[in-house]
N, C-alpha and C positions, 0 to 999 in steps of 0.2 A: 557159736558157729561150728559147723561141721567141717572136718578136714576132708579135703578131696584127695583121692589116690594120687593125683598128679602132684600135689603139694609134698606128699611123703616121698615120692620118687625124686623130686627136685632137691629135697634136703639130702637124700641118700647120695645122689650124684654129686652134689656140692661137697659133701663130706669125703667121698672117695677122691674127688679131684684135689682137695686140700691135702689128703694123706699122700697121694701120689706125688704131688708137687713138693711136699716136705721131704719125701724120700729121695727124689731126684736132686733137690737142693743139697741135701746131706751128702749124697754120693759125689756131687760136683765139688763140694767143699773138702771132702776127704781126699779126692784126687789132687786138688791144688795144694792142700797141706802136706800130703805125702811127697809130692814133687819138691816142695820147698824144703822139707826136712831132709830128703835125700840129697839135694844140692848142697845144703849146709853141712851135712855129714861128710860128703865127698870133699868139699873144700877144706874142712877142718882136719880130715884124716890125711890130706896130702902134706900137711905140715908136720911138725914134730910132736903132735899131740898123741901121747902114748895111750891115753884113755880110749880114744876112738879107734885105735888099731885093733882092739879086741872086737872080734866079729859079734860076740854075744851082746855086748853093750850097744854097739851100733844097731843091731837088729831090734833090740828092746826099745831103743829110742825111736826107731823107724816105725814101730807099731804103736807105741804109746802116745807120742807127741801129737800126731795128726788127730787122734781121737780127742785128746784134751783140748786142742785148738778148735775142733768142731763144737765142743760144748761151750767154750768161751764165745765163739762166734754166734751161736744161737742165743746165748744170753745177751749179747750186744744187739742182735736183731730184735729180740723181745723188748729190750730197754728202749731202743729207738722207736719201735712201733708204738709202744705205750705212751711215749712222750709227744710224738708228732701226729698221731692219728686219733681223732676224736671219735668217740663212740656215739652213735645216735640212740636216743632214748625212745 
């Protein structure tokens, strides 16, 4: 069978849509994770925790933990997707 130009365009548009959707989902997850980590750091630093009083450690946690959480969340999404979605043959 010969491929039609419209078939290639549809595949390209679908690939771009999936890429944009993944990027938007990642941005949303980073926003939520950053908000959560900032709230936890603020709550813990209000107490007598000397470790989080250091601004360098708090900033390091604020930048690293949301990214680590996004990686874990994407791994969970992939796991759930492969367990519950059947692929057509």
